MINUDREN-764181 format. One line per field, with one value per residue (C-alpha): residue in one letter; z, y, x. Coordinates in steps of 0.1 Angstrom, whole numbers. Example, Ala and Ser with C-alpha at 12.3 -4.5 7.8 and 13.67 -1.06 7.14 Angstrom:
% MINUDREN-764181
residu: c(A_S)
Z: c(78_71)
Y: c(-45_-11)
X: c(123_137)
//
This chain:
% MINUDREN-764181
residu: c(M_A_R_Q_A_R_G_S_W_R_W_W_P_L_A_L_L_L_W_V_L_A_A_S_A_G_E_L_T_Q_A_D_V_V_R_R_F_P_P_P_L_Q_V_G_A_K_L_G_T_N_L_N_G_T_P_A_W_P_L_T_N_E_L_T_P_E_A_G_P_V_G_Y_V_F_E_S_I_D_L_A_P_I_P_G_F_E_G_T_P_F_N_L_L_I_A_V_D_N_R_G_D_F_M_A_V_E_V_L_R_Q_H_E_P_V_F_L_S_G_L_G_E_A_P_L_H_A_F_V_A_Q_Y_V_G_K_N_I_K_Q_A_I_T_V_S_S_A_Y_G_R_S_S_D_A_G_G_N_R_V_V_L_D_G_V_A_K_A_T_A_S_I_R_V_V_N_Q_T_V_L_T_S_A_L_A_V_A_R_A_H_L_G_L_A_A_P_G_R_Q_S_A_V_A_E_V_R_T_D_L_R_E_D_K_D_F_A_A_L_L_R_D_G_D_L_I_R_K_R_W_S_N_R_E_V_E_A_L_F_A_G_T_E_A_A_G_L_D_E_S_A_L_A_A_P_D_D_T_F_F_E_L_Y_V_G_Y_L_N_A_P_T_L_G_R_A_L_L_G_E_R_G_Y_A_E_L_M_R_Q_L_A_P_G_Q_S_A_Y_W_L_A_A_L_G_R_Q_R_L_L_G_A_D_F_V_R_G_T_V_P_P_R_L_T_V_S_Q_D_G_A_P_V_E_A_R_D_A_D_L_E_L_H_P_P_A_G_A_P_S_F_D_A_M_V_V_L_K_S_P_Q_L_S_G_M_D_P_G_R_A_V_N_I_A_L_E_V_V_R_E_K_G_Q_I_Y_P_V_L_T_R_K_S_L_D_L_D_Y_T_P_P_A_R_Y_F_T_W_P_P_E_P_L_P_E_W_L_M_A_W_K_A_R_W_P_E_L_A_I_I_V_A_A_L_L_T_L_S_V_V_L_A_R_P_R_W_V_A_M_D_E_R_R_M_L_A_F_R_L_G_F_L_A_F_T_L_V_F_V_G_W_Y_A_Q_G_Q_L_S_I_V_Q_L_T_G_A_V_K_T_L_V_A_G_Q_G_L_G_T_F_L_Y_D_P_V_S_L_L_L_I_A_F_T_A_I_S_F_V_L_W_G_R_G_T_F_C_G_W_L_C_P_F_G_A_L_Q_E_F_V_A_V_I_A_R_R_L_G_V_K_R_R_R_L_P_P_R_L_E_R_L_L_E_R_G_R_Y_V_V_L_A_G_L_L_L_A_A_A_V_A_P_G_V_A_E_R_M_V_E_I_E_P_F_K_T_A_I_T_V_G_F_D_R_S_W_P_F_V_A_W_A_V_L_L_L_A_L_G_G_V_Y_Y_K_F_F_C_R_F_V_C_P_L_G_A_A_I_T_L_G_G_R_L_R_R_L_D_W_Q_A_I_R_P_E_C_G_R_P_C_Q_T_C_R_A_R_C_E_Y_D_A_I_G_R_D_G_R_I_I_Y_D_R_C_F_Q_C_L_D_C_V_G_V_Y_H_D_A_R_R_C_A_P_L_V_F_H_A_R_T_G_R_E_W_R_L_H_Q_A_P_A_E_Q_P_A_D_A)
Z: c(1771_1765_1787_1766_1733_1746_1756_1721_1704_1724_1704_1669_1667_1676_1648_1623_1632_1628_1594_1583_1595_1577_1545_1546_1554_1530_1520_1507_1526_1518_1501_1479_1467_1462_1437_1417_1416_1411_1411_1407_1425_1463_1485_1519_1550_1548_1559_1578_1613_1600_1608_1579_1586_1549_1543_1514_1506_1494_1463_1459_1431_1442_1415_1431_1466_1477_1456_1481_1472_1434_1440_1462_1462_1480_1482_1475_1502_1527_1513_1494_1503_1479_1477_1443_1425_1443_1478_1484_1478_1451_1461_1437_1440_1427_1421_1415_1409_1426_1396_1401_1371_1375_1374_1378_1386_1393_1405_1438_1447_1434_1440_1410_1396_1361_1363_1384_1360_1336_1314_1333_1348_1314_1304_1341_1337_1304_1319_1347_1324_1308_1339_1334_1321_1330_1358_1390_1379_1347_1347_1343_1333_1317_1283_1281_1266_1241_1229_1240_1260_1241_1270_1259_1250_1269_1303_1302_1297_1287_1293_1274_1295_1295_1279_1303_1332_1332_1369_1382_1360_1372_1408_1398_1384_1416_1437_1417_1418_1454_1469_1446_1457_1493_1488_1467_1495_1523_1504_1473_1481_1454_1454_1484_1480_1469_1465_1442_1437_1406_1411_1408_1379_1382_1366_1345_1331_1367_1371_1396_1409_1446_1472_1502_1526_1500_1497_1536_1538_1510_1524_1494_1519_1553_1584_1617_1648_1677_1711_1735_1757_1733_1723_1759_1763_1736_1757_1789_1807_1788_1798_1778_1796_1810_1792_1770_1794_1769_1764_1803_1805_1777_1773_1750_1726_1691_1689_1653_1625_1592_1560_1532_1498_1467_1438_1407_1409_1387_1413_1441_1421_1406_1437_1457_1433_1407_1371_1363_1393_1386_1349_1361_1386_1358_1336_1363_1371_1351_1347_1380_1402_1429_1445_1478_1491_1528_1549_1585_1614_1650_1672_1656_1623_1592_1576_1597_1593_1574_1546_1512_1484_1459_1486_1510_1541_1571_1595_1572_1562_1536_1535_1521_1535_1559_1531_1532_1500_1493_1487_1475_1474_1440_1443_1434_1442_1467_1480_1503_1483_1487_1520_1535_1568_1569_1571_1586_1559_1526_1507_1476_1480_1449_1450_1431_1397_1399_1433_1431_1451_1447_1450_1456_1488_1522_1526_1560_1566_1597_1613_1637_1669_1689_1725_1739_1775_1787_1772_1770_1760_1754_1753_1722_1725_1692_1686_1654_1647_1622_1597_1573_1542_1516_1486_1477_1454_1429_1418_1406_1383_1389_1362_1362_1389_1374_1375_1401_1387_1392_1374_1344_1343_1340_1315_1293_1293_1287_1255_1270_1301_1279_1259_1290_1307_1276_1277_1315_1309_1281_1304_1333_1310_1298_1332_1346_1317_1304_1289_1253_1249_1267_1251_1217_1222_1191_1201_1236_1223_1201_1227_1253_1229_1216_1251_1263_1232_1241_1278_1267_1239_1248_1287_1293_1266_1254_1284_1308_1332_1345_1383_1402_1437_1438_1443_1475_1488_1478_1497_1529_1526_1521_1551_1573_1564_1574_1539_1522_1490_1467_1445_1431_1414_1391_1374_1362_1343_1373_1397_1374_1373_1410_1415_1391_1407_1442_1430_1411_1445_1459_1426_1413_1433_1424_1387_1371_1374_1372_1343_1323_1332_1339_1309_1320_1326_1291_1277_1295_1279_1246_1253_1263_1231_1209_1230_1224_1186_1186_1202_1237_1260_1291_1324_1359_1392_1419_1440_1472_1452_1440_1473_1488_1460_1463_1499_1493_1472_1506_1523_1495_1499_1537_1532_1505_1528_1559_1540_1526_1563_1579_1550_1520_1501_1506_1492_1461_1451_1462_1439_1410_1416_1395_1359_1351_1347_1323_1301_1301_1314_1293_1268_1276_1272_1302_1311_1303_1339_1341_1306_1313_1343_1326_1297_1320_1337_1304_1293_1324_1316_1283_1301_1335_1326_1343_1363_1376_1384_1403_1420_1423_1420_1451_1437_1428_1465_1477_1449_1461_1497_1483_1462_1496_1498_1470_1477_1446_1435_1399_1385_1392_1396_1390_1413_1389_1390_1408_1416_1392_1363_1361_1327_1339_1363_1336_1313_1338_1331_1365_1386_1400_1405_1432_1430_1443_1413_1432_1421_1441_1438_1453_1422_1396_1368_1355_1320_1317_1301_1329_1322_1285_1293_1317_1292_1261_1254_1232_1260_1294_1303_1321_1291_1268_1288_1288_1251_1244_1270_1272_1310_1329_1351_1381_1382_1414_1431_1424_1454_1454_1445_1413_1379_1365_1335_1352)
Y: c(3154_3117_3109_3134_3118_3084_3097_3111_3079_3061_3081_3072_3039_3062_3087_3059_3044_3078_3083_3047_3056_3090_3073_3048_3072_3090_3126_3139_3158_3158_3191_3177_3149_3174_3194_3162_3152_3184_3183_3166_3143_3150_3136_3123_3120_3096_3059_3036_3030_2999_2964_2961_2994_3003_3039_3055_3085_3076_3094_3103_3120_3151_3142_3109_3112_3083_3060_3060_3059_3058_3049_3053_3073_3061_3062_3032_3039_3032_2998_2984_2999_2976_2986_2998_2989_3017_3005_3031_3024_3042_3064_3064_3081_3055_3058_3029_3032_3009_2983_2979_3001_3024_3059_3075_3065_3092_3092_3112_3103_3079_3074_3053_3063_3057_3080_3107_3120_3093_3088_3114_3108_3112_3076_3065_3089_3076_3041_3046_3064_3029_3018_3041_3020_2987_2966_2950_2918_2918_2898_2929_2923_2943_2935_2928_2953_2928_2918_2914_2885_2857_2852_2884_2878_2870_2884_2893_2929_2935_2971_2986_2987_3011_3000_3004_3004_2969_2960_2994_2991_2956_2970_2998_2972_2951_2983_2994_2958_2950_2982_2983_2948_2958_2985_2963_2938_2962_2987_2970_2933_2921_2897_2894_2912_2891_2859_2837_2807_2803_2806_2773_2766_2749_2715_2720_2684_2668_2662_2637_2630_2633_2638_2661_2631_2624_2659_2661_2626_2633_2667_2687_2705_2716_2720_2735_2739_2762_2754_2778_2770_2777_2810_2821_2812_2838_2865_2855_2883_2910_2933_2910_2878_2861_2884_2854_2837_2811_2801_2797_2776_2752_2754_2723_2734_2747_2782_2783_2758_2767_2749_2760_2747_2759_2763_2767_2731_2714_2686_2709_2736_2711_2692_2725_2746_2722_2723_2754_2773_2762_2775_2808_2813_2805_2831_2857_2849_2866_2850_2848_2852_2826_2818_2800_2785_2792_2776_2779_2766_2778_2806_2830_2844_2842_2872_2901_2915_2945_2925_2935_2910_2917_2935_2926_2908_2931_2905_2882_2887_2866_2869_2852_2857_2882_2905_2911_2905_2924_2891_2900_2881_2866_2871_2836_2817_2790_2759_2731_2704_2669_2652_2686_2698_2726_2755_2788_2808_2803_2827_2825_2850_2859_2876_2908_2908_2911_2899_2879_2851_2817_2793_2763_2779_2784_2811_2825_2829_2850_2857_2887_2881_2913_2916_2948_2959_2989_3008_3044_3043_3005_2990_2966_2937_2920_2885_2864_2828_2818_2788_2782_2763_2747_2730_2695_2696_2672_2699_2722_2722_2744_2763_2763_2785_2819_2825_2851_2885_2880_2846_2861_2885_2857_2839_2869_2873_2838_2844_2871_2850_2819_2841_2854_2820_2807_2837_2830_2795_2803_2829_2804_2778_2804_2815_2780_2769_2802_2787_2781_2814_2835_2821_2837_2874_2880_2854_2868_2903_2891_2870_2899_2927_2905_2896_2932_2942_2917_2930_2966_2961_2931_2929_2968_2988_2958_2937_2965_2942_2970_2961_2993_3006_3014_2977_2978_3010_2999_2968_2988_3010_2979_2961_2992_2997_2961_2950_2918_2917_2903_2933_2918_2889_2914_2920_2886_2897_2916_2888_2864_2885_2890_2852_2846_2872_2860_2826_2841_2858_2824_2811_2839_2870_2906_2906_2884_2911_2943_2928_2910_2918_2955_2974_3007_2991_2975_3010_3025_2999_3006_3044_3034_3015_3043_3067_3048_3044_3083_3086_3096_3087_3067_3082_3070_3087_3091_3059_3078_3094_3060_3044_3075_3073_3035_3040_3067_3044_3026_3060_3066_3031_3036_3071_3059_3028_3050_3076_3049_3037_3072_3097_3082_3116_3122_3088_3094_3123_3106_3075_3100_3096_3065_3072_3038_3052_3079_3059_3026_3026_3057_3057_3093_3107_3129_3166_3180_3178_3141_3136_3158_3139_3106_3119_3134_3101_3082_3109_3104_3066_3073_3088_3070_3034_3025_3056_3054_3016_3017_3051_3062_3033_3025_2992_2983_2988_2966_2939_2941_2933_2904_2892_2885_2854_2839_2807_2800_2817_2812_2825_2806_2824_2813_2817_2845_2864_2897_2883_2900_2896_2924_2917_2910_2939_2963_2952_2952_2981_2978_2980_2947_2929_2937_2940_2905_2892_2882_2891_2919_2904_2935_2954_2926_2928_2892_2903_2871_2891_2878_2842_2845_2858_2831_2803_2822_2814_2846_2870_2853_2863_2832_2811_2833_2829_2791_2790_2809_2793_2758_2760_2744_2767_2750_2761_2774_2748_2757_2756_2725_2742_2758_2749_2720_2739_2772)
X: c(162_167_135_116_128_118_84_77_87_59_34_44_22_-8_1_6_-28_-45_-28_-40_-76_-75_-63_-93_-120_-145_-138_-172_-199_-236_-232_-204_-229_-257_-235_-230_-266_-289_-327_-351_-327_-324_-296_-307_-286_-257_-268_-244_-260_-281_-271_-247_-231_-230_-224_-243_-263_-298_-311_-348_-367_-387_-413_-421_-413_-436_-414_-387_-349_-342_-305_-277_-243_-212_-174_-155_-129_-156_-164_-136_-103_-83_-46_-36_-4_12_-2_-29_-65_-85_-113_-142_-176_-202_-239_-262_-301_-325_-322_-285_-275_-245_-255_-220_-185_-161_-124_-120_-84_-57_-20_-11_24_13_-17_-2_25_29_-1_-21_-56_-75_-73_-85_-115_-123_-121_-145_-170_-176_-196_-225_-255_-239_-258_-241_-255_-236_-202_-181_-144_-116_-100_-64_-42_-31_-66_-101_-115_-129_-154_-174_-210_-243_-243_-206_-195_-159_-146_-118_-87_-58_-25_5_-17_-33_-28_-40_-71_-80_-77_-102_-126_-124_-130_-160_-177_-169_-182_-212_-221_-219_-243_-265_-267_-275_-298_-310_-314_-290_-262_-239_-206_-175_-196_-175_-198_-216_-254_-274_-298_-331_-334_-366_-363_-366_-404_-415_-451_-449_-478_-476_-462_-435_-424_-420_-403_-378_-368_-383_-406_-393_-415_-406_-428_-426_-443_-456_-427_-401_-416_-418_-381_-375_-391_-374_-357_-377_-405_-428_-420_-452_-477_-491_-515_-525_-489_-484_-516_-507_-468_-467_-493_-483_-477_-467_-459_-444_-440_-417_-409_-392_-416_-393_-386_-413_-417_-426_-443_-468_-472_-480_-497_-511_-505_-525_-511_-475_-479_-493_-463_-438_-455_-450_-412_-385_-352_-334_-365_-372_-405_-412_-444_-452_-480_-487_-506_-510_-519_-495_-508_-485_-499_-515_-549_-534_-517_-525_-520_-491_-473_-444_-457_-449_-441_-420_-385_-366_-328_-297_-263_-277_-288_-326_-345_-379_-398_-435_-467_-472_-510_-521_-552_-539_-554_-540_-524_-539_-529_-519_-533_-560_-536_-544_-527_-507_-487_-462_-433_-412_-378_-373_-357_-319_-320_-288_-303_-288_-317_-294_-282_-301_-325_-335_-374_-381_-416_-416_-435_-444_-456_-471_-470_-491_-518_-511_-474_-470_-436_-431_-408_-401_-385_-383_-390_-363_-362_-333_-343_-321_-338_-324_-295_-308_-331_-302_-271_-242_-223_-185_-169_-160_-122_-110_-100_-63_-64_-82_-54_-28_-51_-52_-14_-4_14_37_41_52_76_92_93_113_136_143_150_175_191_194_211_236_244_248_270_285_317_305_288_314_346_339_340_317_293_290_285_257_239_242_230_202_190_191_171_145_145_140_116_95_97_99_81_56_49_54_76_99_104_105_111_73_66_86_72_37_42_53_23_0_13_12_-25_-32_-39_-24_-2_-29_-24_7_-14_-30_4_17_46_62_54_70_102_100_99_128_148_144_156_185_196_206_220_241_235_222_238_212_184_205_227_201_164_161_148_163_195_194_186_217_239_227_233_268_273_263_283_314_307_304_337_326_354_345_354_358_348_375_374_364_334_325_323_302_277_274_266_241_219_212_203_178_164_160_144_120_108_105_85_62_53_48_45_33_26_63_71_50_73_105_101_105_142_138_134_117_82_93_117_99_63_52_79_91_55_56_62_96_111_107_120_149_158_157_177_202_207_211_237_256_254_271_301_302_292_258_259_222_224_258_253_216_192_173_159_195_204_176_186_223_211_191_222_240_219_242_256_278_311_302_334_368_401_437_466_478_446_454_489_500_475_451_436_400_401_411_385_355_334_317_348_335_370_393_430_434_414_382_348_331_296_279_291_289_263_271_281_303_331_356_344_351_386_392_385_400_437_439_429_438_474_484_471_489_522_515_511_543_566_551_553_525_503_486_450_434_413_377_351_331_299_312_299_317_327_338)
//
């Protein structure tokens, strides 16, 4: 039996891998796509066997079948499986036409908690509908929930976001753009996916007079020669080796010599085409189009006998970043420039509109060379002669680099971040030097309730900074799927609070977050205050039951993390044990079972102080474990504390002081009440005794790392 159990465990990595692959695969069939795109559109077989391996269904129009694909349909999960806020990628159905315009964007599958049962999916569907009619070449960004971007205008498109789901919506935007650009690169000849560099702009003010020799000398024009010997070496080891008798007879003679120049730059355009030819070319080119001058010598022909002016030369391929560009002949009347050789052929190739090519970066020019063996059923062997050409940088200027999407999220929310940073600094000062605030009971109560109100209203309901167990389960799912944790960058408020909480673990333990920075915890405290004002008597659970429930939090935490790794669907349901989304994220705007659960927990908190935090919260269990990194005992005790004085223990509503008077930091919420008692001669029993009797009490020697005023 033991051997069988060990054997079964050997298969769990394979099962986990299969689950990850299944979660990252497309789910639609061709029939599913056909139902979404009725006639006259026709859906072809799914592509994905080309060099780029980019899966997409081509769309053609039955009214103009000779025109070829009019667009492509694809699933984002196949191309951009970017983890969402919860850790699972979105799957979107996206359609773009052959101009790069979005035809449709549809949500197929998503696992974001805020859309599953919080706000519902309606706002998400409304958001993705905004892409229709926009173009891939436009700078598409998402507005902040707290105001539209000031960068809107020109080529920038700002989509309306979804309040309370800012991080998730930015992931959706990144998913749409990344997957659409991947298809554009493979099938439309548009910009390469994920390119962050700004596209170079031609300097029209730089006009130098240069002859042909100067263009070659200065590197404006590039030349490359292939000898017969070099071309023969390309065919070595193939059935076409040795078929070119002329090459074997004169191996050092020129097989092909190619010249390439970038014509948009006035210096090159005027020198290679003349003033009239350059002006004619500029009239043809739309903004963003690039034109290249090609000239050739040698035995190999640059343009085949079947070449038709104004079309794409069948033997030539122009590409950038591995993405082919449909470069067509500009159909200009060309003459060799003064001082140039007598070329066998010349052509001007221009990129299509919206090509996304960056003229300041290298382009690859490839000429196909075909050898044929046999007559009845000839065997064709194809090789290419490649030349990489980068125009000199002096002919360009570069706009500022665009900000990454996550940094734009931080920029858009800087007012909220600044306010929260100021609040965290204030809290840090109070926790580091608590004596002045804590000594006066009324002052302490005012500060605590005021800060908790800020946490609930501003951090929670407004800035959506409620940390959640979903962030832990999402991180587990993301790492198991082999993805990074970059999604956290899209939620700057939460990331700021996570960083501060991690630092507070070392300084003060778990109580800093749970006692001061958790919006739902703050809501529980206000419910408890109201309950006491209404005369509700506070009750305590039996000690044995308390210990059992406290340990139960760790069982829930372990179950959630395990489910996130091996059964994410189960984890999505289990995280609803946490009422944060209901009470904070969507402000109780959910279906009644979720609202009832949140209200029940708050009601229990009115009777049993901080019931959810102390006995249920899985995030609190994780934070308690993190709090064991604490290096400071920030509360001093006297020899009389717990022996026999029990004042602080009796007052502590968290049961975080043991009978010996020492702080139980795993339970402590750092409310500072015991700090106030320690320093208050009216509330501290040993100090009261000293004041009445005049007898001196020797204070317990505080640890060296204690705060000086503790």
